[in-house]
N, C-alpha and C positions, 0 to 999 in steps of 0.2 A: 128032471131040471138038477141039476151040481146044487147041493146045499152051500151057504156061503160058509165058510172058514174062518175062524177065529187064529189070528194072525199077532204075533208077539213082538217084541221090540229085540233087535239083535238077528231074528230070523233071514236067512238068506233064501234067494229062489230066483229062478230066470222068469224074464218077463221082458213082451213085447209090448212097446210102448205105441198105442194107435192115434193117440190125438197130444195137442196142445194145450195147454190148460188158461188159463186166463194171466196166469203170471208167469208163464215164460215155460212151467214146469212139465216134463211128460206126463203123460197119464197112459196107467196101465191097471189089469185087470188079472189078480191072483184068487183063485177058487171064488169068485164073486164079489172079490173086496176091491173097492177104487184106491190106485195107489199111486203119490205123486212123488216124482222121481226129477228130482232138482240136475238140470243141465240134459236130460234125454232128450231126443228127439223123436218126433215120428216116424215109424220104421224100422226102427234100431230092437235088438234084443239086446238085455243086461243082465248081468248078476245085479240084484239090487239086494241093500242089505237097510230094513226096516228102522226107522231109529225113533218115531212118533207115529203112535197109535190113536185116533180119534171116532168118535162113535160111528161115525158114517166114511170114514174115509182112513188113509194110512199114510204117512212120507214114510222117503226112501231113499239112501243113497248109493253110487253106484259104485260098485267093488270093481267092475269086468266089462267092457260094452265086446259084448261078442260077436255083434252084426254090428256096423257101424251104417247112419244115412248117409246118403251119396250127397246130402247137402250140408254134412259136418264139415266145418272148417276151423284152421286156429285161428283163437282170439286176435286181434293186432295188439291189444290193450293187455300191458304186462300186468295190471291190479285188477285185471276185469273180475277173475273171481274172488276177489276178498270186495271188493269195492261194494256191487250189488246194483248201483244205477243202472247198470244197463243188462237185460237175461240173455240175450240171446246174437250175441259177437261171435258165439259157436257156429251159428247157421248161416247157409248162404243167403245172402239181399233177398234173391229170386226164390228161397224157399219162406225167408221171412216173413213175405209179403203175399203168398198162397197159403200160410198157416193163420196170418190174420183175419182172411178172409174165412179161415175155420171157424176161427175164434167166434164172429158173429153169426155162424151158422150153428153151431153150438147153443150160444147163448138161444137161437127161435127155437131150438129144438125140446130145450129144458122150459122154454117161458111162453113160447106163442106155437105149439106144435102143431096146430089147425094150418099155420102159414109153412112149415118148414119143409123144404123141397117142392113148395109152390111157386113163393116169391124168386124173381131175379135179384140174386147178388151178385153183384159185380164184381171183376176182379179188383183186387186194391190196388189203389195210386198211388206208385211210390216215388222215390226221389232220384234224380240223376246222379246227384253224389247224396249219399247216406249219412256224409262225416260231417261234424267241423258245423253243424246247424243250429245249435243252441245259441241264443243271443244273449244269455246272461248266467252267472253265475254265481251262488252261496257260499265261498269257502271259510271254515270257521277254521279259528286260529288258536296255536296251542303251542306251549314249550317244550322241548322235549333234550332233554341231556344238554342244556345249551343252546337248543339251536331254535328258531322259530320255524314252524312249518305250519301249511296251510292245505285244507283238503278236505274230504270227505269221512265221515264216520263208515269202519266196516260195516256189512251190512249187519247187523242184530249186534251189535255191541258197542261200546262207548270209547273204543279205540279210531282214534283220528289218522288216517293215510295221508301220507304227505304226498299228492300230487302235481307230479311237475308237465304231466302232459294228458289233457283229456281228448279225446278223441271225439266226443260229441259237442263240444266247446268252439266256437268261432274262438280262432287261434288269438284276436286280437285278447278276448278277456283271460287267456292264459296268460299271456303275455305279460299284460297289466297285473294281476296278480301276482305272478310270481315277482313283479318289481317289487308292488307294494311289502310284499311279506320280506325280499332281501332288504327293504328300509327301514324298518321295523326292526331289525335284525343289525344294522350299522349304528342305528340312532337308538339304541337299547331301551326301547318304548315298552313299558311293563302289560304282559300278554295276560289275558284274561286263563284264570288258572281251571274253568269251568265249576266253580262254587263260590268264591266269596275274594278273590285278590284278581288284581291286574282291571287291566281296562280295555284292551283293542280284543275284542271276541270275534268278528267276522267282516270279511272281504267280500262286500257283493258288486260287481263288475256288470255293464249293461252294455253295448254296444247296437249303434243303428245300422244294421248290416247293409241298408240301403244308402242312409248318409253319412256313414263314416265317424260318427259324432261317438263317443263314449265317454260313460259317467265311472266314476268310482266313490262309492258309497260306505265309509267306514262306522259298523256299529260297535259301541262302545259302552261302556258298564257306567261311566259318568260324562260330564261335559267336557271337565281338565283334559288336556290330554298336554303331557309334558314335550316340550320341542314343537308344538304342533307348528308353527312355521315353517322348522326347515322340513317336516315332515310335508305339508303342502307344498314347498318350493321342488321336492324332491320325486311326489307323487308328477308332477306336471313336468319334468323333463323325462318319463320312464316313455311318455308315447305322443306324439303331437295331435291323436285323435280326442285327447281328456281336454274335454271345455267343461266338464261339474265336475266338482268335488263337495260330497253334503258328508255329513256326520248324524246318523243317528242313535239316539241316548237309548240304550234298554238296560235298565241296574236290577230287572229281576232275573228269578233262578228257571230259566224256563227254555225248552223245544224253539218258542217263537223265536225267528232272527229279528223280528223289526219291534220295538218300543214306539212311543207315540209322539216322542217329539222328532223332527229334522231338522238341521239349522245347514245352512248353504255356507263351505268354507271358503270358496273359491268358483269363479265363474258364473255359470249359466245355474237357474233351478232346476232344470229340465234338459233333455236330449231330445233332437229331432227326430222321429221315422218315418217312413212311408207305407204302406199297405197298396200295391197297385194307384189310383189315382188318388187315395186319402193320405193325410200327413196329421202325427198327431205327436202332442209334445207331453214325452214322460219324465213323471218325477220319480224318486229314488224307490216308491211305496208302490207306485201307479202298477196294474196290473195289465200287461202286455203278451200276446201271443209269443211264447219262447220259439218256435220257428216260422219266424215271417215268411218265409220264401213258399213254405207250406202252405201257410193261411190264406196265401192267396187261390191257390190251388181249392182249398176246402170253401173258400166263400164263393166261387165262381161256381163247384158243385150246387152251393146253396141257391144261387141264381139261376142255375140253368133246372131246378127242379122248380121254382117259384114260377117261372114262367112265367115273368110280367109283360105287360105290351104296353107298356103306360098311362094305362086304364083302372087299374086294380089298386085297390087300399091294402095296408100290410102293416100286422101286426109283430114288432120283436120283440119278445116274451122273453125273461131272463134277459134283459138286452147289457148289461153291463154297462161299458161307453158309449155304448151304440155302434157298434162296430161292422154286425149283420145288418140293423136297419137304414145304415148309409151307403152300406155296400149295396141295398137294392134302390136307395132313394131315388138314383138316376131313372132307374126305369119304372117308378112308382108316380101314381095321382098321390097319394097321401102315405104317410109312414106315420106310426104312432108305437112308440116303446116305454117298455116299464121295468123298474125292479127295486128290490126291496133297499138297496144299498143308497142314500141322499148323496152321497157325494160321486157316485158313477153316474148318478142322472143330473149331476151338474156338469161332470167333465162331456157326458153324451149330448146336452144343448150349447155347450161351448162348440166342441165338433161341428154342429150341424150348424151353427152359426157360424163359423169358422169357415167351411165347403160353400157355403150359400145355399144350404136346404131350408128353406123355408117352411116347405111342406112337410117335414119332420118333425115329432113332438115327442117330448120322452117326460115319463111320468114319475113319481115314488110311491111304490105302493105293491101289490101283489099284481101279478098278471089276470087269475081268477077274479081280486074285486073290479080290478079296471073292464075288462070285458063284460062282465054282467053290468053294470052300471052302462056303458056305452050300447049294449044290448036294447035297455030300458029305453035310451035314448035313440035308438032306431039305427044305433053304425054296429054291422057286422062286416069284419073285414073278407074281404076274396080269400087272400092267405095270411096264417100265421106261422113265424117260420120261429122255433126254440132252438136254442142253446144250453139246456139247464146243466146243473153244476152233476157232479159222476153219483149223486143220490137219486136222481132222475125228475120225474114229474111231481108236482104235488097231487093229491085225490081229487082237492077242489079242484083244481085247475083244470084237469083231466074229464071231471062233470061240468065244467062250465062249456069246454070245447066242445063236448058231445050234445050239450044243450043248445048250441048260437049252430053249431057248424058249417064253419069257413070252408069254402068251395076246396078249398087247397091247404095242406098240413107238413109244413116240410120240419121233420126232427133232425134236428145234430146232434153226435152225442157222442161224448166221449169214454162209454161203458155201456157196450153191448147187453151186458143181464139185464140192467136198468131199462134200458131202450126196448128190449125184449116184452119185459113182464109189461112197460106202459102201452107197447101196441096191442097187447091181447086185450084191450080195456078199449084202443079206438076202432079197433075193428070191430065194435058194434055197431058204427056207421061209417068206415072208412074201410078200403082198402088200398094196401100195400105196393105203387106201381114198380117200385125197384128200389134198392140197396148200395149206398156206393161207399166202400169202405176207403179212407187215405190215409197215408201212414205221414202221420205226423210226427212221429217219436221212435226214428229205426234207430236201429238194434237194443230196442223195448219191448216188452210185451205188449204196451199198450197200442189200440188201434181206435181212429176217429172213424164215424159213419154220417150218413146224410143218408137219408130217408126220404120220398117222394110219396105222401097219399093225399088221395082224391077221393073225394065223396062216393060211396058204392050207389048204383042206379037203385 
């Protein structure tokens, strides 16, 4: 067996790219060293130049593409390589879907090898139109050479890119953002300098893709805005879809977008949006899926995996504002959800009441606390559905699930690595029927999935 040979920064060598990494980089092997190459695609042979060396892997840049992938295309976005918001515009959409499925398979091979190659990983469900899907944008505002610019920071820098068009944003969000930017220039309103001076920090725009309502939120360093009424009237003229204009005050020198206080400047506090048969009122800071169209596809996969007949009891763990629980409520006998964020539970209760789901109840606290308490009271759900944060499931929650053993366990994940790590534990009492990848964020390396687990015989 060939020994691992130490490689050094600046070293160049030919490299065959075997797979795509979780951040969209090409992965190859040189003398038993794992090498990640930004912009390289599976099947390509490149000349790579080492830029960083870590303990277990190295990073490299492409010097030359010796043999290009048949799936390599020209990225349509002019600032694609500087921005870093998308990672896969240089890969055909068909290729993206194929490689995202492989990212799920890689996670299983690494963290749950006992089922890798044995469990069905279905082809990734993509979008008919993988562009202009994001319903919300948050563009930072600065002044450069006397000109107001709005956009995103170039990857790994504090240099702001002035974005005139973003191909993954809904066109309404871009039109409104540019209109507000130009208005700030015309009215000569002080712009935040990233340190201590200026007022306007960020322009946040969200549009209801199904309802056509839009909301503008100006994030400022202080409450007072010069020429405020002129600004409000100007924003209202940008687009007839604007029904809500709010101001969020964030005086802190921080990378966090929002501060604690939000006030309504004009119109409604919220905009309205629908997901399938469900409707939601969204305030400036409310969490909501960024791709509502594909969220319907994702939640329908959850419903299929849950296999409800109208007689089952369902627990929606990590429920947020209750979207998955409410999606399943129509076909369930009873739904119970829980989350550690009190505001989310309050919204979930309001959403349940608004839709007439009196059999859906939501509770503040951890999933393991409530599941343990209910089990002592004799309630063990037929189906548990989870959609945890990227960090995955808490160990204490997994322990509780293994103890009470619901018949079906539906795992929705936005991180194949933590999903596969958790699955390894759950395999002690469950078998994985199948895994369905779903592309929620085309042009990026991110992949969501829904897995159906049933109790092993």
